[in-house]
C-alpha angles and dihedrals in degrees: 000000000000091000091052090051091048091047092050092046096052093040094051093042094051092043094049095046092047094048092046091054092045090051090051093049091048091051091048092049091059092068133058092207127091112265111216123220093256091056091045089053090051092051092050094045091049088053096044102042096073088052088068090071095044104109092201088065096052091118091065100033092114090050092051090050089053090049092051093047099042097080091053089075111088110273093010114161111194094183091058091045090054091049090049090050091054092046093049091050090055095046098046119106105256126223119210097273091043090050089056090048090049089053091052091049090051091050088052095045097042104029103023091238116147121208132209139176109254115231125190113270092020117141108233124220128211116256096027120112111225126203122195112240095213090052091052090052093048097036095069132059126224091280091051094251112148108245101172138028118278120224119227121190125198140161104216133130092224094045093122088062089061090072090066091045092052093046091048089055086073103219099078143038115221130200133183107245095177134000127184107197094193098051095027090230115153135188110200126188116210117201125189112241092245098063126063123251110261114224108241 
């Protein structure tokens, strides 16, 4: 379950920071006047405060509290802190599970493809990339190194193009395990670069 917690943490943190910055930029774009740092902080705090009571974000509640409180220090610039947080996440040395998370973030940022953990009984939606929770738990060793391929399932007409996107990312090799041309349902296998492709 640790990998699921890590996945949820990084996903929610990235999502919240990205949406907060987008909200700020949208608010700034509605005016022709310069928006000072104090006003930018207010806009971000007003956006982030309701997130404290969002139960789906419980894994990052402490981080949100820090974000809300950081501008209260004299000279605090929340916008810059959020940019730094994103930059640090990109520069950090990634472990196996974090590499997978980084891939999912890139697929979202570059291709607009959301990802979710699939749970039994869940109704799937087209265009969303699903990962199987039990495979995530079994696909990594105790040090979070990926030791087996991870299945990704998606219903998307351009699903075959995702193989090139994943390979271009540079940390994984993707293969099409199954493809239904009529329903556009795909089963992709994602291998870390340091293990060999298993013939299947």
